[in-house]
N, C-alpha and C positions, 0 to 999 in steps of 0.2 A: 789473346785474341780479346777474353772478356775486359780487360781496364783498355782496349782500345774502343772497343763497345762503348764503353763508361766514358771516354774523352771524346768520340764522337756526338752521343747524347750529351756531353756536359756543352759544347761548341754548337750546338742545334739550340738550345736552351738558350743559351748568351746571345744567337743572332737575332733568335724569336724576341726575345726581351728588349734589343736593341731597334728592329724595325719597330715594336710596339710602342718604343717611347719616343721614336722620331716620327711615327705617324702620329700620335699623340699631340706632341708640341705644335709640328707642321697644322694640324688640324684645327689648334686652337687660333694660330696667326693667323691662319684664310680666314675663318669669321669676322675678325675686327678689319680686315682688308675690304670684307663682299657684302658684307652684312647690308648696309643701306639698299644696294640695287639688287638684292636678293627678296626685298621687304617689296619693291616694286614690282619683280616679277612675281611673286605670288597674289598681290594685288590684281595685276594685270590681269591675270590665269583664271582668276577665281570672280572678280567682279567686270569684264571687258568691257562693258556699256556704262563704267561711272568714269572712266577716264580717257580722254582724246589720244594719248600717247605717255611715251616713257616720261619726257620732262613734265608732263601736266601732273602725273602722277605723283611724282617725287616732289615736286612745288609743293602740292595741297597737301601732302604726309605731312612735310616738312612746317607748311604755314600750320595746320591742325594740331598737330600733336609733337613739332621737333625734332631733337634729335634722337632722344632717347626713348622717349615714349612712342616715338611715330619712326623715323628711317630704323634705328637700331632695335624697334618692337622683335621678340623672341629671341634676343641676343644669349640671353641665358642658356635656353635648351638648346639654339643653335651652336654655342659652342659647346655643350655637353655630346648633340648630335654629330657633332665633327670629332671630336676627340675619340668619343664611341667608334663611330665609323670606319675613322682614319685610320685608330691605332689596333684595330681588329683587322680592315682590310689588309694595311702594309706586315703586319705579321702575317697574316694568312698567303698575302702573295707571294711571301718568302719563301714559304712550306707548298703552295701551289706550283712553284718554279720549280723547285726540286722532284715534285710528284711529274709535272710536265717534262722536263730532261729528261727524268727515268725514262718516259715509256716513248719520248723519241731517242732512246742509246743517246742523249749528249753529257757528258763526264760531269762539265761544271756550269752551271746557271750562267755564268757570265759569256757564255758561246751559247745562249739561246737562239733562235732567230726572233724577229718580231712578231711573225706567227704563234711560235711558241709563249712569247712574253702575255702576249692577247689573250690567249686562249686561260694562260694564268691570271689573269686577272679578272676572266670572265668568272673564274672557277671560286675567287678569293669573294667578288661581291655576292657571292650565297649567302656568304656568312658573315657580311657586314649588316647586308639588308636586315636581319633580325636585330640588330643593336642601331640601326637606324630609324626603322620606321617609328615606334614608339614616340621618340625626342623632336622627330621633324614634324610630326601631326600635331604636337602642341606649339612649336614654332609657329606653324602655319596658322591655326586659328589664334594664334596671340595675334599674328602679322595683318590678319584680316579682322580684328575684334571690332573697329568701327565701322568697316564698312557691312558688317551682320547685323551691328544693333541699328544701323539706318535701314534695313530693310526688313528689319522685323519689329511687329508694332507689341510684342511681348516686353513685358516692364522687366522681368527676371534678366532678358539676354541686355534692356541696356545699361544694368546695374552692373556686368560683366565689361563694360569698356576698358576700363583700366586693373582690369583681373590680371594676378599674380599667376608666373609659371605652375609654383606651389598649387594654388587655387585652382584653377584650371586642372591641374593635373589631381587633384583630389574631387572636382567635379566631373570628370570623366572616368572615373575609377567607381564612383558612386552610382553614378547614372548606368552605367554600360559594363563596367568589371574590367577585367585584364582584356576580354576580346577588344574592345575600345580601344586600347590604342595600337592596335593592329591593324583596322580599319584602311583599306589602300595600299595593303601588303603585299597582292597580287601585284598591282601596278607599279610597286616600289621595286618587285622583283625584275618587272619586265622593262624598269627605266633603268637597274643599277647594272644587271649580269651581261646584257651587249652591251651598255654603256662604258663600262669598265674594260672589254673587251677592245674598243675603240680608244677607251683612255690612255692604257697601258701600252698598246700597239701604236697609237699615235707620239707617245712619249719617247719611246723606245728606240720607236721607226728615226724620229726626230735626232734623237743622240747619236744614233749610228752615223747618219747623216753628216753630222759635224766632225764626229772622230775621225781624226788624220791616219793615214797608216803608220801601225807600230803604235798607235797610243790606245789608253782604256777610256770607255766610256764614261769612267769616273771623272778623268782627269781633262774635261774641255771647259772648266772654269763654269763660274757663277749664273756668267751673262747667258750662256749657251743652254745653262741645266734650266733657267727661266724661259728662254724662250721654248727649248723642248716642252717644260709643264705645260706653258698657256698653249700651245699647239694640243697637246692631248686635251686641256679642257673645253678648246673650242669643239674639237673633234665631237667630243662626247655630247654635249647639247644640243650640238648640230642635230644629231642623229636620234635621240632619244627626247627629244621636247617635248612632244605628243604625247605619251606618258607620261611626262611630269605634270601636264598641264589636268590631263585626267585624274593622276593623282592626286593634286591638290583641290581639286573640285569634290572628288570623294572626301578628303578628310574634312578641309572646310565646310562643307556643309551638310557633314553627318551621314551620309548617304549609304545605303545597303544595298546598293546595286553594284554588277559586277562591271568592270572597265568597260568592255565591250559594249554594254548596253550603255554607258555614259559617254563612251566616245561615239558611238552610233548618233544620241541625241545631240553632243555639241556639231556631229560634221550636218546634221539635217537642218538643225535649228539655225544655226550661226554662219555654214559655211567650213572649209580645209583651213582656212586662215585663221580662224578663231582656234586650232590644234597649235598654233605659232606663236598666239599670243602672249607678248614678256619676254621674246626670243631675243630682240637687241639687249635689253637689260642684261639678260642671263648673260650672252656674250661678251658684253663690256665687261661685268663682275668679272669670270672667268678666268679672263687674261691675265690680270694681277692676281687673282686670288691662287690658282693653280701654280703660277708661275711660283711666287711666296710659298704654297705647299711643298714643292719638289726641291726648292735649293734650301730649302731649311729642313727637309725630310733627309736627304743627300749628305749634308754638311754633317747634320747632328751626328747621323750613321759614321761618316769618318771618324767626328772628334772622338764619339763612345769607342768604337772598333781600335783608334790608338792607344786611349788611354784603359782601356779593358784589355 
């Protein structure tokens, strides 16, 4: 019995390491596919009056700051954020699938229902949020740095227009300490946990629809896996977008208020549609981004499982 438990623990550790590695690689490639539209999304969310629409924001950002300092602003912390989030998310997702399967008396996680997988995603997001919040805060501040300098008369802010990720990290730490990196944590939780319920539910549900009788979901092919990933991503962003708008406002503007008060202020002053400002670039970016994420994740897992 002892030897059997040792083998089981070893297999669990190996599978967790594979999920972690596959999630990391998928998260890294996801950023480079989606970063320009993510920058546009953050700018529209935080400064809705500065831009007419998504295209206006994209063109002005490109003309003023170019590709790397403009559209790819914040890409270094974005890569760190996505690698940190997705590695923890997918490693936790595998563990949470086992927990949910045990709770639902399902012997194999491959036999979990769509609802079971959705709940596993909901639980996994709790763990990944702690790694995501600090790095995403730096990313959002870098993406909106030019707009912050435009609306501020303080010379100190103007000097930070082309601040590096490391300099900004030091600045946040020196002025606010560790708690400064977790500004917007509540709204990040409110975005991530319900979001990943729909994310994994949409993904697994779509994979199930594509599966032929007698076929495994793992064998539906790269194209259908990408479509399933895109469906999961679009479902996530459509559901959780108001929480993301509130989170961006809190993090970029350094607000020390609750997400409820910030959300109500946006609703009263700008109307309900302001809570969906930037939705179009989010949906457009998430289609290739989550398609890339899941196809890289699934096929990396396959390769590593076969190799190890």
